C-alpha positions in Angstrom: 101.4 128.1 83.9 100.8 127.0 80.3 97.5 128.1 78.9 95.7 126.6 75.9 92.8 127.5 73.7 90.5 124.8 75.0 89.7 124.1 78.6 88.0 121.2 80.3 88.9 121.1 84.0 86.2 119.9 86.3 86.7 120.6 90.0 83.5 119.5 91.6 82.8 121.5 94.8 80.0 121.7 97.3 78.7 118.2 96.9 79.9 114.9 98.3 78.4 113.0 95.4 81.4 113.1 93.3 80.7 111.5 89.9 80.0 113.7 86.9 80.2 113.6 83.2 82.2 116.3 81.4 82.2 116.8 77.7 84.4 119.2 75.8 86.1 119.8 72.5 89.5 118.9 73.8 90.3 116.0 76.1 92.6 116.6 79.0 94.2 114.1 81.3 96.3 114.5 84.5 99.4 114.2 82.3 98.6 117.7 81.1 99.1 119.1 84.6 102.4 119.3 86.6 103.3 116.4 88.8 102.1 117.1 92.3 99.0 119.0 91.0 96.2 118.1 93.5 92.7 117.2 92.2 90.0 117.3 94.8 86.5 118.0 95.8 85.0 120.2 98.5 82.0 120.5 100.8 80.9 122.4 103.8 79.6 120.9 107.1 76.0 122.2 106.9 75.6 121.2 103.3 76.6 117.6 103.8 76.6 116.3 107.4 73.0 116.3 108.4 72.4 114.9 111.9 71.6 118.5 112.9 70.1 117.6 116.2 72.1 114.4 117.0 74.9 113.5 119.3 75.3 116.8 121.1 75.3 119.2 118.1 73.7 122.6 118.8 72.2 125.0 116.2 74.5 127.2 114.1 73.3 130.4 112.5 72.6 128.3 109.4 70.0 126.2 111.3 68.3 129.3 112.6 68.3 131.0 109.1 66.7 128.1 107.2 64.2 127.3 109.9 63.0 130.9 109.7 61.9 130.2 106.1 64.8 131.9 104.4 65.7 129.0 102.1 62.6 128.0 100.3 61.6 125.4 102.9 64.9 123.5 102.6 67.3 122.8 105.4 70.5 120.9 106.3 68.8 118.7 108.9 69.5 115.6 106.9 71.4 117.0 103.8 73.6 114.3 102.3 73.7 112.5 105.6 77.4 112.6 105.6 77.5 112.2 109.4 76.3 108.6 109.0 77.5 107.9 105.4 81.0 109.3 105.4 82.5 105.9 104.5 80.3 105.7 101.4 81.3 109.2 100.5 85.0 108.4 100.8 84.5 105.4 98.6 83.0 107.6 96.0 86.1 109.8 96.2 88.3 106.7 95.7 86.2 105.7 92.7 86.5 109.2 91.2 90.2 109.2 91.7 90.5 112.3 94.0 93.7 113.2 95.7 92.2 115.5 98.3 88.9 116.3 100.0 88.2 119.7 101.5 85.6 119.8 104.2 84.7 122.2 107.0 84.2 121.5 110.7 80.9 122.4 112.3 81.9 124.6 115.2 78.7 123.9 117.0 79.1 120.1 116.6 82.6 120.1 118.0 82.1 122.8 120.8 78.3 123.0 121.2 78.3 126.2 123.3 80.9 128.0 121.1 83.5 127.8 123.9 84.3 125.4 126.7 83.7 121.7 126.7 84.4 119.6 123.6 81.7 117.3 122.4 83.2 113.8 122.4 80.7 112.6 119.7 81.7 115.4 117.4 85.4 114.8 118.0 84.9 111.1 117.2 83.1 111.9 113.9 85.8 114.1 112.6 88.5 111.7 113.7 86.7 108.9 111.9 86.3 111.0 108.7 90.0 112.1 108.7 91.2 108.5 109.4 89.0 107.1 106.6 90.3 109.6 104.1 93.9 109.0 105.0 93.5 105.2 104.9 92.5 105.6 101.3 95.3 107.9 100.4 93.2 111.1 100.3 94.5 114.3 101.7 92.2 116.1 104.2 92.0 119.8 103.7 90.1 121.4 106.6 88.2 124.7 106.7 87.5 126.0 110.2 84.6 128.3 109.4 82.1 128.1 106.5 79.3 130.6 107.4 78.2 128.6 110.4 79.3 129.9 113.8 77.2 128.7 116.8 73.9 130.3 117.4 74.9 130.5 121.1 77.6 133.0 120.3 75.2 135.0 118.0 72.7 135.2 120.8 75.3 136.1 123.4 77.2 138.9 121.8 76.3 139.1 118.1 78.9 136.7 116.7 81.3 138.4 114.3 80.1 141.9 115.0 81.8 141.6 118.4 85.5 141.5 119.1 84.8 138.8 121.6 84.7 136.3 118.7 88.5 136.6 118.3 89.2 134.8 121.5 86.5 132.2 121.0 87.5 131.5 117.4 91.1 131.1 118.4 90.2 128.7 121.2 88.1 126.7 118.7 91.0 126.7 116.3 93.3 125.4 119.0 91.0 122.4 119.7 91.1 121.6 115.9 94.9 121.9 115.7 95.5 119.9 118.8 93.0 117.1 118.0 93.4 116.8 114.2 96.7 118.4 113.3 98.8 115.3 113.5 97.0 114.1 110.4 95.8 117.4 108.8 98.4 119.4 106.9 96.2 121.9 105.2 94.1 124.4 107.1 91.9 127.2 105.9 90.7 129.5 108.7 87.8 131.2 106.9 85.9 130.4 103.7 84.8 133.2 101.4 85.2 135.8 104.1 84.3 138.5 101.6 81.1 136.9 100.6 80.1 136.2 104.2 80.4 139.8 105.2 78.4 141.0 102.2 75.7 138.3 102.1 75.4 138.0 105.9 75.7 141.6 107.0 74.9 143.8 104.0 72.3 142.0 101.8 71.2 139.7 104.6 70.5 136.9 102.1 72.7 134.4 104.1 73.1 133.8 107.8 73.1 135.5 110.2 70.6 137.6 108.2 71.7 141.0 109.4 71.0 144.1 107.3 69.2 147.4 107.3 67.0 149.5 105.0 67.1 150.4 102.2 69.5 147.5 101.7 69.1 143.8 102.5 66.3 141.2 102.5 63.9 140.7 105.4 66.2 141.6 108.3 65.1 142.6 111.7 68.5 143.6 113.0 71.8 144.8 111.6 73.4 147.8 109.9 74.3 147.4 106.2 76.4 150.5 106.2 78.9 149.6 109.0 78.6 146.0 110.0 80.3 144.5 106.8 83.4 146.5 107.6 83.3 145.6 111.3 83.0 141.9 110.5 85.9 142.1 108.0 88.0 143.6 110.7 87.1 141.0 113.3 87.6 138.2 110.8 91.0 139.4 109.9 92.0 139.7 113.6 90.5 136.2 114.3 92.4 134.7 111.3 95.7 136.3 112.4 95.2 135.1 116.0 94.6 131.5 114.9 97.6 131.6 112.5 99.8 133.1 115.2 98.8 130.3 117.6 99.3 127.6 114.9 102.8 128.9 114.0 103.9 129.3 117.6 102.6 126.0 119.0 101.9 123.5 116.3 103.6 124.2 113.0 107.1 123.1 112.2 108.9 126.2 111.2 111.1 126.4 108.1 114.8 125.7 108.3 116.8 128.9 109.0 120.3 129.0 107.5 123.0 131.1 109.0 126.5 131.9 107.8 128.9 131.6 110.7 132.0 133.1 109.2 131.8 136.1 111.5 131.0 133.7 114.4 134.2 131.9 113.6 136.2 135.1 113.7 134.8 136.1 117.1 135.0 132.6 118.6 137.8 130.7 116.8 138.2 128.2 119.6 134.7 126.8 119.0 135.7 125.4 115.6 138.5 123.3 117.2 136.2 122.1 120.0 133.9 120.3 117.6 134.7 118.0 114.7 132.5 120.1 112.4 132.8 123.0 110.1 131.0 125.9 111.6 131.4 128.2 108.5 127.8 127.3 107.6 125.3 125.9 110.0 121.6 125.2 109.9 119.4 125.9 112.8 116.2 123.9 113.0 113.2 125.1 115.1 111.2 122.1 116.1 107.5 121.9 116.2 104.9 119.2 116.3 103.1 119.4 112.9 104.2 119.8 109.2 101.2 121.9 108.1 100.2 125.0 106.1 97.5 127.5 107.0 95.7 129.9 104.7 92.7 132.1 104.0 90.0 131.8 101.3 88.2 134.5 99.3 85.7 134.5 96.5 86.9 136.0 93.3 85.1 137.2 90.1 86.8 137.4 86.8 86.3 141.2 86.4 86.2 143.0 83.0 85.2 146.6 82.1 81.9 147.1 80.4 83.5 149.6 78.1 87.0 150.6 77.3 86.5 154.0 79.0 89.0 155.1 81.6 86.2 155.3 84.1 85.3 151.7 83.6 88.9 150.6 83.7 89.2 152.2 87.1 86.0 150.6 88.1 87.6 147.2 87.5 90.4 148.0 90.0 87.9 149.5 92.5 85.8 146.3 92.3 88.9 144.1 93.0 90.0 146.4 95.8 86.6 146.0 97.6 85.9 142.4 96.7 89.4 141.1 97.2 91.6 143.8 98.6 89.5 144.5 101.7 90.5 141.0 103.0 93.7 140.2 101.1 95.6 143.6 101.2 95.9 143.4 105.0 97.3 139.9 104.7 99.9 140.9 102.2 100.6 144.6 103.0 99.2 145.1 106.5 96.4 147.6 105.6 93.3 148.0 103.4 93.4 149.5 99.9 93.5 153.3 99.9 90.2 153.6 97.9 88.4 151.3 100.4 89.6 153.5 103.3 88.6 156.7 101.4 85.1 155.6 100.4 84.2 153.8 103.7 85.7 156.4 105.9 85.2 156.0 109.6 82.9 153.0 109.1 86.0 151.0 108.4 87.9 150.1 111.7 91.5 151.0 111.5 94.3 148.6 112.4 96.7 149.6 115.2 100.4 149.2 114.4 100.4 146.0 116.4 97.4 144.6 114.7 98.8 145.4 111.3 102.0 143.5 112.0 100.0 140.5 113.3 97.8 140.4 110.2 100.5 141.0 107.6 102.0 137.8 106.4 99.6 135.6 108.3 99.1 133.0 105.6 101.0 130.2 103.8 98.6 130.2 100.9 95.5 131.8 99.5 92.5 129.8 98.6 90.1 131.1 96.0 86.5 130.2 94.9 85.6 131.2 91.4 82.4 130.7 89.5 81.5 133.8 87.5 82.8 136.6 85.3 81.3 140.1 85.7 81.5 143.3 83.6 81.6 146.5 85.7 80.6 150.0 84.8 81.6 153.1 86.8 78.6 154.7 88.6 79.8 157.7 90.8 76.2 158.5 91.7 76.4 155.9 94.4 78.9 158.0 96.3 76.4 160.8 96.5 74.1 158.7 98.7 74.0 159.8 102.4 73.5 156.3 103.6 75.8 153.9 101.7 76.4 150.2 102.1 79.6 148.5 101.0 78.3 147.8 97.5 77.4 151.5 97.1 80.9 152.4 98.3 82.3 150.4 95.4 80.5 152.8 93.0 80.0 150.3 90.2 77.2 148.6 88.4 77.7 144.9 87.8 76.6 143.0 84.7 76.8 139.3 85.3 77.7 137.0 82.4 75.1 134.5 83.4 71.9 133.3 81.8 69.6 132.7 84.7 67.3 130.6 82.6 69.9 128.0 82.1 70.8 125.7 85.0 74.3 126.0 86.4 77.0 128.6 86.1 78.5 129.2 82.6 81.9 127.8 82.0 84.2 130.7 81.2 87.9 129.8 81.6 88.9 133.4 81.1 87.4 134.3 84.4 89.6 131.9 86.4 92.6 133.1 84.4 91.8 136.7 85.2 91.5 135.9 88.9 94.7 134.0 89.1 96.6 136.6 87.1 95.3 139.3 89.4 96.7 137.5 92.5 100.0 136.9 90.8 100.5 140.5 89.6 99.1 142.4 92.6 100.1 140.1 95.5 103.5 138.9 94.3 102.5 135.5 93.1 101.5 133.8 96.4 100.8 130.0 96.7 97.2 129.5 95.6 94.7 126.6 96.0 91.7 126.7 93.7 89.3 125.5 96.4 86.1 125.9 94.3 85.6 126.1 90.6 82.7 124.1 89.3 79.7 123.7 87.1 76.4 123.1 89.0 75.0 120.1 87.2 71.3 119.4 87.1 71.8 115.8 88.4 74.9 114.5 90.0 75.4 110.8 89.5 75.6 109.0 92.8 72.8 109.6 95.3 71.1 111.6 92.5 70.9 115.1 94.0 68.8 117.7 92.1 70.4 121.1 91.6 
């Protein structure tokens, strides 16, 4: 990838209102990017759909979270009203010139009880949205889970803290593959799995609002010390199970090439039986869909606060916990050694079978990047008797972000650091930059305030 001294790439994520003004010292156009580079925008179901109580949808953990006054009085009850205005949204995408639109499916809209009967109104909505996108030449990129599992499953068995979720998530994924896979070629199982387990189960500042003292914010249930690791384990098993299903039943497998020279020696009569040369033959395994499936994580651009050897090691430790906890098992079949050492028995171990199922269970990695961070080694955290995941990391984070200024600072070096890390540590996997944006004060369109 060619890098320049000036950057001005706007990938607008998280809002359906897609027009924006971007100013910079160097003007870029699509000609500066390789042919086939996909420009798109992204959203999540709860942020944009609205219609929270319409046409059979039941509450997700997001609904419960915001209606318990955890989000400054706001909610997604109406949101951007994408459920009713999806055609207008797609037209905005056309006017903006997008190649792709990444959106998530509301599990509780499609399968209101979390398992069992499919909601025909929910099915119709997603079919309509997908068809509208395709009719305008826009690729649908679908995320199966974006922090919003059905409240019914949270009430029944605790959602992601229970291994029961593996079966239910796989069944939900199968409905999506079966109903939409003939038109959807890009699937992401889980969005920002690493953020979800920290914010949802350690800090408790996002649904399902589980945490424990002295960590977390206003939680009445949970365990900040153990549940983040338990959730990571169940998310990886759920992801691997869904990928295994997709590859076995829906995905068209790659071509496999075999050299039949030894075959000819063993069975020379076969060559004369067919008017073909069997010295080289291609075996095609047929499937139904030509899709790709991947996994999404949030990534900081991480730098040491000082040049000390301790802070340099803290950079690696931060990446091991923030990224490696989820990605190492996908690539290598196990967690980073420092994560296993510091978390100890709180981190569920993979069986040999589970390790083999998780390893290699992705066609691409999706990343969300917004911020750079400086880290400083702080070994005192490891002396605490009761540690959460952040204490296990044993670092202090200094965010490069002026909170008095609206929006995230644009620091291209951070995205470069994240991409280079994936390239060097994980052998250059296929990557989609799913989110990388500046949170503008006003987005032109339906005029949303930040």
